[in-house]
N, C-alpha and C positions, 0 to 999 in steps of 0.2 A: 504494500500500500504506500502510495506517495503522499507527501505532505502538501497540502494546499494552504498557501500563506496569503494573507491580505497584503496587497501592494499599496493600494490607495483607495480612497473614496473621493470622487471628483465629479464635476459636471461633464456630460458627454463631450461638450466642446473642448474641454481641457485634457482629454485622454491623449497620451503621447502617440505620435504617428505610428510607432511600431506595434502598438496595441489596438489601434483604431480598427483594423480589419477584423479582429476578433469580436469587437463590440458591434460592428455593422453586420457581421455574419449572424451573431446571436439574435440581434433585433430582427433580421430577415426571417430567421427560422421561427421566431415567435410571432411573426406578423405584426411587429410593433413599429409604429412610426416614431423614430428616435427624435426626441426634442433636444435642442442644444443645451438647455438648462437642466435636463434630467440628471439626477444623481445616479452614478454607477460605481459599484464596488468592483475592483479588479483583483482577482486572485491569480497567483502563479503556481503552477504545479511543480513541486520539487525544484530541482536546479535546471529545469527546462525553460523553453521560451513559449510554453503553452499557457495561454492566459484564459481565464474563465470570467466573463463579465456577469455581474449580478445587478439587475436593474432594481433600484430602490423605490421606484414608483410602481405600486402594486407588486411588491416583492413576493417571492416564494416563502413558504414557511421554512423554518430551520430544518425540519424533517425532510421537506422536498429538496432543499439544497443539498443536504447530506446524502440523500439517495442518488441525486444526480451526479455528485462527485464520486460516490462509490461505484457507479457504473463506469467511471473513468479510472478506477483503481486508485482513488485519491480520498483523503480525509482532511478536514480542517484541523489546523493546529489549535491548541487550546486558546492561545491569545487571539487568533483570528476569529475563532468561534465566538469568543466573548465580545469582541468589537462588532462583529456583524449582528450578533444577537441584539445589541443595543439599537442598531439601526433598523432591524427588521420588526421590532416591536413598536416603532413610532407610528 
């Protein structure tokens, strides 16, 4: 199982260029119209360059997020889980 660490929580317009394709792809898969001011949490899997965006407008539950990561053979680190949990409960 790989560690999924929180990299940042930022607005979609401020996502770094190397991460932007991951955000755009996830938005397209979800059929989401990505708004520039929408908050996005960005996770990175282990020491890879595989990024997992989590949209914080209508976010998934922590259980859904963890299930999705498990399908990718990844799990949130404790500190990332705690930080995301605070934002998902808002």
